[in-house]
C-alpha positions in Angstrom: 164.3 157.5 103.1 160.8 158.8 104.0 158.5 159.8 101.2 155.5 162.1 101.6 152.1 161.1 100.2 152.6 163.5 97.3 156.0 162.1 96.5 154.7 158.5 96.5 152.0 159.5 94.1 154.6 160.6 91.6 156.5 157.4 91.7 155.2 154.0 90.7 155.2 151.3 93.3 157.7 149.3 91.4 160.2 152.2 91.1 159.9 152.8 94.9 160.6 149.2 95.5 163.7 149.4 93.2 165.0 152.4 95.0 164.5 150.9 98.5 165.8 147.4 97.8 169.6 147.4 98.1 170.0 144.1 96.2 168.5 145.5 93.0 170.6 147.3 90.3 170.5 151.0 90.4 168.2 152.8 88.0 171.1 154.4 86.2 172.8 151.0 85.7 169.6 149.6 84.3 169.2 152.5 81.9 172.8 152.0 80.7 172.2 148.3 80.2 169.2 149.1 78.0 171.2 151.6 75.9 174.3 149.5 75.4 173.1 145.9 75.4 169.4 145.4 75.2 168.4 147.9 72.6 171.0 146.7 70.1 169.9 143.1 70.7 166.2 144.1 70.1 167.2 145.9 67.0 168.5 142.6 65.6 165.7 140.4 66.8 162.6 142.6 67.3 162.6 145.7 65.1 162.0 143.8 61.8 158.4 143.3 63.0 158.0 146.1 65.5 159.6 149.3 64.2 158.1 152.6 62.9 157.3 151.1 59.5 156.0 147.6 60.4 154.1 147.7 63.7 152.9 144.1 64.0 150.2 143.9 66.6 150.2 147.7 66.7 153.5 147.5 68.6 156.4 149.7 67.8 159.4 148.9 70.1 161.9 151.0 68.2 160.4 154.2 69.6 161.6 153.4 73.1 164.9 155.3 73.1 165.6 155.1 76.8 164.4 153.7 80.1 162.3 156.7 80.9 160.2 155.9 77.8 159.8 152.3 78.9 158.8 153.4 82.4 155.9 155.4 81.0 154.2 152.2 79.4 154.6 149.4 82.0 151.6 147.4 80.7 153.2 147.0 77.2 156.5 145.9 78.6 154.8 143.4 80.9 153.3 141.9 77.7 156.8 141.8 76.1 158.1 140.0 79.1 155.4 137.4 78.9 155.9 136.9 75.2 159.6 136.4 75.5 159.3 134.1 78.5 156.8 132.0 76.5 159.2 131.8 73.5 156.7 133.6 71.4 159.1 136.5 70.7 161.2 136.7 68.7 159.8 134.4 66.0 162.1 132.0 64.2 162.4 134.0 61.0 164.1 136.7 63.1 166.6 134.2 64.4 166.1 132.5 67.8 167.8 133.9 70.8 170.7 131.8 72.0 170.8 131.0 75.7 173.0 134.0 76.6 170.8 136.4 74.7 167.7 135.0 76.2 169.1 135.3 79.7 170.2 138.9 79.1 166.8 140.0 77.7 164.8 138.2 80.4 167.1 139.6 83.1 166.4 143.1 81.9 162.7 142.7 81.5 162.3 141.2 85.0 163.8 144.3 86.5 161.5 146.8 84.8 158.9 148.6 86.8 155.7 146.6 86.6 152.2 148.3 86.3 151.3 150.2 89.4 149.5 148.2 92.1 145.8 149.1 91.8 143.3 149.7 94.4 141.5 146.4 94.9 138.4 148.2 96.3 137.7 149.9 93.0 134.4 149.5 91.2 133.4 150.7 87.8 132.4 154.4 87.6 131.9 156.8 84.7 135.6 157.5 84.9 136.7 153.9 84.8 134.0 152.6 82.4 136.6 151.7 79.8 137.8 149.0 82.2 134.3 147.5 82.3 133.3 147.1 78.7 129.8 145.5 78.4 129.1 145.8 82.1 125.4 145.7 82.9 123.6 146.2 86.2 121.0 143.5 85.6 120.8 140.5 83.3 118.3 138.0 81.9 118.2 134.4 83.1 119.9 132.2 80.5 118.1 129.1 79.3 119.7 126.7 81.7 119.0 129.1 84.7 115.4 129.5 83.6 114.9 125.7 83.5 116.6 125.2 86.8 114.6 128.0 88.4 111.3 126.5 87.2 112.3 123.1 88.6 113.1 124.6 92.0 110.1 127.0 92.0 107.6 124.3 91.5 109.6 121.5 93.2 109.2 119.0 90.4 110.8 118.0 87.1 108.3 119.0 84.5 107.7 116.8 81.5 108.3 119.7 79.1 111.1 120.2 76.6 111.9 123.7 77.6 115.4 123.5 76.2 113.8 123.1 72.8 111.2 125.7 73.3 113.5 128.5 74.5 116.2 130.1 72.3 119.8 129.1 73.0 122.1 131.7 74.5 125.6 132.5 73.2 128.7 133.0 75.3 130.4 136.3 75.9 132.8 138.1 78.3 135.0 135.3 79.5 133.2 132.7 77.3 130.1 131.9 79.4 126.4 132.2 78.9 126.1 134.1 82.1 127.5 137.3 80.4 124.9 140.1 80.8 125.7 142.0 77.6 124.9 138.9 75.4 121.7 138.0 77.2 119.5 140.4 75.1 115.7 140.1 75.0 113.9 140.0 71.7 110.3 139.8 70.7 111.0 136.1 70.0 112.1 135.6 73.6 108.9 137.2 74.8 106.8 134.9 72.7 108.7 131.9 73.9 108.4 132.9 77.5 104.7 133.4 77.2 104.3 129.9 75.6 106.6 128.4 78.3 104.6 130.0 81.2 101.4 128.7 79.8 102.7 125.1 79.4 104.3 125.1 82.8 101.2 126.3 84.7 98.9 124.1 82.7 100.9 121.1 83.7 101.1 121.9 87.4 97.6 123.4 87.7 95.8 121.2 85.2 92.1 121.5 84.8 91.7 117.8 85.5 94.3 117.0 88.2 93.2 113.4 88.7 95.5 112.2 85.9 98.6 113.9 87.4 101.5 112.0 88.7 102.1 112.0 92.5 105.0 114.5 92.1 102.7 116.9 90.1 99.9 116.6 92.6 102.3 117.5 95.4 103.5 120.5 93.4 99.9 121.6 92.9 99.2 121.3 96.6 102.2 123.4 97.4 101.1 126.2 95.1 97.4 126.0 96.1 98.3 125.6 99.8 95.0 127.4 100.7 91.7 127.3 98.8 88.4 129.1 99.6 85.6 127.3 101.3 82.1 127.0 99.9 80.9 130.2 101.4 84.2 132.0 101.5 85.2 134.9 99.2 87.9 133.6 96.9 89.8 136.8 96.2 91.5 137.1 99.6 92.6 133.5 99.5 93.8 133.9 95.9 95.8 137.0 97.0 97.6 135.0 99.6 98.4 132.2 97.2 99.6 134.6 94.5 101.6 136.8 96.8 103.4 133.7 98.2 104.2 132.5 94.8 105.4 135.9 93.6 107.8 136.3 96.5 109.5 133.0 95.6 109.4 133.5 91.9 110.8 137.0 92.1 113.2 136.0 94.8 112.4 139.0 97.0 109.5 140.5 99.1 106.7 141.8 96.9 104.8 145.0 97.5 101.0 145.3 97.8 100.9 147.2 94.5 102.7 144.5 92.7 100.3 141.9 94.0 97.4 144.2 92.9 98.7 143.9 89.3 98.7 140.1 89.4 95.3 140.1 91.0 93.9 141.9 88.0 94.7 138.8 85.9 93.1 136.6 88.5 90.0 138.8 88.5 89.8 138.7 84.7 89.7 134.9 84.7 87.4 134.6 87.6 84.9 137.0 86.1 84.7 135.0 82.9 83.8 131.9 85.0 87.1 130.1 85.3 87.7 127.9 88.3 89.8 129.0 91.3 92.8 127.0 90.1 92.5 128.3 86.5 92.1 131.9 87.7 95.2 131.6 89.9 97.0 129.9 86.9 96.6 133.1 84.8 98.0 135.2 87.6 101.0 132.9 87.9 101.6 133.1 84.2 101.8 136.9 84.6 104.4 136.4 87.4 106.5 134.1 85.2 106.7 136.6 82.2 107.4 139.5 84.5 110.9 141.1 84.3 111.1 140.5 88.1 111.2 136.8 87.3 113.2 136.8 84.0 115.9 139.2 85.1 118.5 139.1 87.9 117.8 142.7 88.9 120.0 144.7 91.3 117.8 147.6 92.4 119.4 151.0 92.7 119.8 152.4 96.2 118.8 155.9 97.2 122.4 157.0 97.2 124.9 156.9 94.4 128.5 155.8 94.3 130.0 152.5 95.4 127.5 150.6 97.4 127.3 147.1 98.9 124.6 145.0 97.3 121.6 144.6 99.6 121.2 141.1 101.0 118.3 140.0 98.9 119.9 140.6 95.5 123.2 139.3 96.9 121.4 136.0 97.8 120.2 135.7 94.2 123.7 136.5 92.8 125.2 133.8 95.0 122.6 131.2 94.2 122.9 131.7 90.5 126.7 131.4 90.8 126.7 128.2 92.7 123.4 126.6 91.7 122.4 128.3 88.4 119.0 128.6 90.1 117.0 130.6 92.6 117.8 130.9 96.4 116.2 128.3 98.6 114.0 129.1 101.6 116.9 129.2 104.0 119.1 131.6 102.0 116.2 133.9 101.1 115.0 134.1 104.7 118.5 135.0 105.9 118.7 137.7 103.2 115.3 139.2 104.1 116.5 139.3 107.7 119.6 141.2 106.7 121.9 138.5 108.0 124.1 137.9 105.0 126.1 141.0 106.0 127.5 138.8 108.8 130.6 137.3 107.2 130.4 134.1 109.2 126.8 133.5 108.2 127.6 134.3 104.6 130.6 131.9 104.5 128.5 129.2 106.2 125.9 129.5 103.5 128.5 129.2 100.7 129.7 125.9 102.2 126.2 124.6 102.8 125.3 125.4 99.2 128.3 123.6 97.9 127.2 120.4 99.6 123.7 120.7 98.1 123.0 118.5 95.0 122.1 121.7 93.2 125.8 122.6 93.2 126.1 120.1 90.4 125.3 123.1 88.2 128.9 124.1 88.6 130.0 121.0 86.6 127.1 121.2 84.2 127.3 124.9 83.4 130.8 126.1 84.4 133.1 123.2 83.7 131.8 122.2 80.3 131.9 125.8 79.1 135.3 126.4 80.5 136.7 123.3 78.8 134.7 124.0 75.6 133.1 120.6 75.8 129.4 121.7 75.9 129.1 121.4 72.1 130.1 117.7 72.1 127.3 115.6 70.6 125.7 118.5 68.9 127.8 120.5 66.4 130.9 118.5 67.4 130.8 114.8 66.8 132.7 112.0 65.0 131.7 110.7 61.6 128.8 108.3 62.0 130.0 105.9 59.3 133.5 105.4 60.7 132.5 105.6 64.4 128.9 104.1 64.6 129.5 103.5 68.3 129.1 107.2 69.0 125.5 108.0 69.8 123.6 110.3 72.1 124.0 108.0 75.1 127.8 107.9 74.7 128.0 111.6 74.3 126.1 112.1 77.5 128.4 109.7 79.3 131.5 111.5 78.0 130.3 114.9 79.1 128.9 113.3 82.3 132.4 112.1 83.2 133.7 115.7 83.2 130.7 116.9 85.2 130.9 114.2 87.7 134.6 114.6 88.2 134.4 118.4 88.7 131.5 118.1 91.0 133.3 115.5 93.0 136.1 118.1 93.6 133.5 120.6 94.7 131.4 118.3 96.9 134.4 116.7 98.7 136.4 119.9 98.6 139.4 118.2 96.9 142.5 119.7 95.4 142.1 121.5 92.0 145.4 119.9 91.0 143.5 116.6 90.5 142.1 118.2 87.3 145.7 117.7 86.0 146.3 114.3 87.4 144.3 112.0 89.6 144.1 108.3 90.5 140.4 108.0 89.6 137.8 109.0 87.2 134.0 108.4 86.7 132.6 105.9 84.2 129.5 103.8 83.3 129.3 100.7 81.2 129.7 102.5 77.9 132.8 104.5 79.0 134.3 101.4 80.7 134.1 99.5 77.5 136.0 102.3 75.8 138.6 102.6 78.5 139.0 98.9 79.2 137.8 99.1 82.8 136.6 95.7 84.0 133.6 95.1 86.2 131.7 98.4 85.6 128.1 97.9 84.8 125.0 100.0 84.5 124.3 103.4 83.0 125.0 105.4 86.1 128.5 107.0 86.4 130.5 105.7 89.3 134.0 106.4 90.7 136.6 104.1 89.2 140.2 103.9 90.4 142.8 104.0 87.5 146.0 102.0 87.5 148.3 104.1 85.3 148.8 107.5 83.8 146.5 106.9 80.8 143.4 108.0 82.6 142.8 110.2 85.6 142.5 114.0 85.2 141.1 116.0 82.4 143.6 114.7 79.8 142.4 111.1 80.1 138.7 111.9 79.4 137.1 110.8 76.1 135.1 114.1 75.9 138.4 115.9 75.4 139.7 113.5 72.8 136.5 113.5 70.8 136.0 117.3 71.0 139.6 117.9 69.8 139.4 115.5 66.8 138.2 115.9 63.3 135.2 113.7 62.4 137.4 111.1 60.7 140.7 111.4 62.5 142.6 112.7 65.5 144.5 116.1 65.3 147.6 116.9 67.3 147.0 120.6 66.2 143.5 120.8 67.7 144.5 118.9 70.8 147.6 121.1 71.4 145.6 124.2 70.8 143.0 123.0 73.3 145.7 122.4 76.0 147.1 125.9 75.4 143.8 127.8 75.4 141.5 125.8 77.7 144.1 124.7 80.4 147.0 127.2 80.1 144.9 130.2 79.2 147.1 131.4 76.3 145.6 132.5 73.0 146.5 131.1 69.6 145.9 133.7 66.8 144.2 132.5 63.6 146.6 131.7 60.7 147.5 134.5 58.4 145.0 134.8 55.5 147.6 134.2 52.9 148.8 130.9 54.4 147.0 127.7 53.1 145.4 125.5 55.7 147.2 122.3 56.7 145.6 119.4 54.9 145.7 116.9 57.7 143.8 114.3 55.8 146.5 114.1 53.2 148.7 112.0 55.5 146.3 109.1 55.2 146.5 109.0 51.4 150.1 110.0 50.6 151.8 107.8 53.3 153.5 110.8 54.7 153.1 110.7 58.5 151.3 113.5 60.1 154.3 114.3 62.3 156.5 114.7 59.2 153.8 116.8 57.5 153.7 119.1 60.5 157.5 119.4 60.6 157.4 120.6 57.0 154.6 123.0 57.8 156.6 124.4 60.7 159.5 125.3 58.3 157.3 128.2 57.1 158.2 131.1 59.4 154.6 132.4 59.4 153.4 129.0 60.7 156.2 128.1 63.1 155.4 130.5 65.9 152.1 128.9 66.6 152.7 125.3 65.6 155.9 125.1 67.6 153.7 125.6 70.7 150.7 123.5 69.7 152.0 120.5 67.9 154.4 119.2 70.7 151.5 119.3 73.2 149.2 117.5 70.8 151.6 114.6 70.1 151.4 113.6 73.7 147.7 112.7 73.3 148.0 110.7 70.1 147.6 107.4 72.0 143.9 108.3 72.2 141.8 107.8 69.1 138.8 109.9 68.1 136.6 108.2 70.7 139.3 108.2 73.4 140.3 104.6 73.1 143.9 103.7 73.8 146.1 102.7 70.8 149.8 102.0 70.4 149.9 101.9 66.6 148.4 103.8 63.7 148.2 102.2 60.3 150.5 99.4 61.5 153.3 101.7 62.6 154.2 102.5 66.3 152.9 105.9 67.4 155.5 108.5 68.2 154.1 110.4 71.2 157.2 112.4 72.2 156.9 116.1 72.4 159.7 118.7 72.4 158.5 122.1 73.8 159.9 125.5 72.6 162.0 125.5 75.8 163.7 122.4 74.8 161.9 120.3 77.4 160.9 116.8 76.2 158.3 114.3 77.4 156.7 111.1 76.3 152.9 110.3 76.1 150.0 111.5 78.3 151.9 110.6 81.5 154.8 112.8 80.5 152.4 115.6 79.4 150.7 115.5 82.8 154.1 116.1 84.4 154.7 119.0 82.1 151.4 120.5 83.1 151.9 119.8 86.7 155.1 121.9 86.6 152.9 124.7 85.3 150.1 124.1 87.9 150.1 127.8 89.0 149.4 128.9 85.5 146.6 126.4 85.0 144.9 127.1 88.3 145.2 130.9 87.7 143.5 130.5 84.4 140.8 128.4 86.0 140.4 131.1 88.7 140.0 133.7 86.0 137.4 131.7 84.1 135.3 131.0 87.3 135.5 134.7 88.3 134.2 135.6 84.8 131.4 133.0 85.2 130.4 134.4 88.6 130.6 138.1 87.7 128.7 137.6 84.4 130.9 140.0 82.4 134.3 140.5 80.9 137.0 140.9 83.5 139.3 143.9 83.8 142.4 145.0 85.7 140.6 145.5 89.0 139.5 141.9 88.9 143.1 140.7 89.0 143.0 141.5 92.7 140.4 138.7 93.1 142.5 136.3 91.2 145.6 137.2 93.1 143.8 136.7 96.4 142.5 133.4 95.2 145.9 132.1 94.2 147.4 133.1 97.6 144.6 131.4 99.5 144.8 128.3 97.3 148.5 127.9 97.8 148.1 128.1 101.6 145.2 125.7 101.7 146.3 122.7 99.5 144.5 124.0 96.4 141.1 123.1 97.8 138.2 123.8 95.5 136.1 125.6 98.1 138.9 128.2 98.7 138.6 129.4 95.1 134.8 129.6 95.2 134.7 131.3 98.6 137.3 133.9 97.5 135.2 134.8 94.5 131.9 135.0 96.4 133.3 137.2 99.2 135.3 139.4 96.9 134.7 143.2 96.8 133.5 143.2 93.1 131.1 140.4 93.7 129.4 142.1 96.6 129.6 145.8 95.5 128.4 147.9 92.6 128.9 151.4 91.4 125.5 153.3 91.1 125.7 156.4 88.9 123.4 159.3 89.2 120.9 158.9 86.4 121.2 161.2 83.4 124.0 163.1 85.1 127.6 161.9 84.4 130.1 161.8 87.2 132.1 165.0 87.3 
C-alpha cells in the first residue's frame, strides 16, 4: 500500500505502522477488545478515581467510549501505560490487578498508537512557545560560573570569599542553577558585582605590588603586558591593555566603540592623577560589571527564524557546559576563525576539554545537583551531639568522593553503569576510617579498590547515606524516595494534606520496629501507593548508619534489609539493590541523560528534546555506555547549536 504525503499527514506514524505490520492485531480487533474486555476491567479498577465526578489528577478515563477517542489523545494513554507498568495504577484501595488482568491491560496499552514522532530539527518559535516554558535567549552567569570565570580570566586563585559576597542562585528547569529563567538580576546583584569587581582588581592590580605573592605578580604582569615608557603617551598603551582584557572577559571580539566606553573610565582616573595601573584598574572594573561579562549572550543575527549559533557564542555555551567557565585561548581562537562549524574540529575540542582539569566542574556542578547532594554540610547535616565526628572536613570529603568518582568517569571515559556498581571508590583518611579501608592516609582523595558489594557505585557513598537520613536516625522512606527520584527519575507526590506524617522517631521509644511501623502505615490506602514503592528500596540501605558506616544490628537486633518490590521481586541488602538497579540500567541512564541535557541547555526540557535523549541512548548502547558519548551527543545536538530568532515586536504569523 502506497500512501501520498497528504494521506500520511492524516494518519499518525503509529497507526501507519499498525496497518503495515502483518503481525499486529487489526485495528477493528483492538477496538473490539477495548469495548468487551478492557473498558469493563477499567470500570472496576480505574473509574472510582477517574470518572466524570472524581477526576483525580485531572484525568477522566470514563469518557473514552471507544478506540477512536483514545487515538485522539495518545500522550495521555502513554502516561496510563507508564503508570500501570510501574504498578502505580490502580491503587490498592481499588483492588490490585491479578496477573491475568495485568497482562490483558498491558497487552492492550502496548498496542495503542503512541504519540506521533516529532521533527527532531524543531526549535521553539512563537507557535511552539508552549513547549518552551521559561526559555530565555541569554542568561546571567551563576555564582559558581562567575567565580570560575574570574579564576580563569586572571589565571590565579584569588584570596577572596566571593561565594560569601555574591548571592546564591536557586535551581530551576530540570533542577540546576544553570536555568536561565531563575537567574534574575536585582539591584542587590548589581551592588555585589560592583563590590566584587573592586576587590578583584584591587588584589591583582594592587597599589603596592611588592607584597604580592608570586602568583599574583604573574597575574598582574599578564594583565599589564605593556606599559608606557617615560616619554610615551599612556592612552594608546592603556587602550591595547584594556581591549585585550575586554576580549577575554567578554569572550568575543570587541568593537572600537566598546573600547571607547571603557577608555572613558581610564581617562577619568588618569585625569585625577591615578597611576597607570590604578587607571587601568578602573576600566577593568567597568568591564567586569558589564552585561557583556555577566551574561551569556547569544546575539541576534540579521535574519529571523531557526539559525545556527555563531561560532563565538557556541564556544561560550560549550565551555560553560563542560567547564562552568570561559573558553580558553584555543577554543576562542578557533571560534573567531569560524572553525567550530567543522564537525571534526568541534568534536576534537569536546574531547580535549573533557581531558582538561577544568572539566572537574561537571562533578562539582552537575553531579552534586543531579543527586541532590550539594546541600550536604549546609542545611542538611546530622545532629552535632549524636554525631560529633561530622564536621566541615568530613562533609567536604563525602561530597568530594562523589565529585572525584564522577570526574573519573569523565576523564577516563568509563562506563556510566559504574555509577550503579563498581569495584572502586575514592577516599581519604577520614572516609577510610568510616568505611574500614586499611592503609589510606592523608587528606587527598585517592582511588581505592573495594572488596565487596558494600561500597562501589553511588549507593555505597556516605554522602548519599547522610543526605537521606534524619539528623538523629536513618530513614528508609527518605532513602527509598531518593533512589526513585534521583536515580530512576520518577516523582513521588507529597502526602495528602489530611494524612498525618509518619512519626519515624516513635520507633525508638515504643520498641516497635520501624519496618513494622511502616507496614502499619501502608495499610492506609492513601499512603500505600507511594510507600509500597519507596520503603522496599530504602530497606536495602539500612546497613548504613547516618554517617554511612556499616552496621549489622540496630538496638541489639539484627537488621532486616530485605525488600519486596511492587512487582513481587525480592532482594537482600545493598548488593541485591544494586542488582535490582542494574536490571533497570536503561531507565537510570536515560534519567541521567535527561538531567545532563537540562543542565547543558539551561532550561526546562520539552518534547522536542526527547530526540536528543533518544539519540544519546542509542549511541550509549552501541558504545559500552561510555561517558563521552552522552556528553558529545548533547553538545552536537540540534537544540544545543541552534536557536529560533523571532522578529522583534512582530509575532510570527
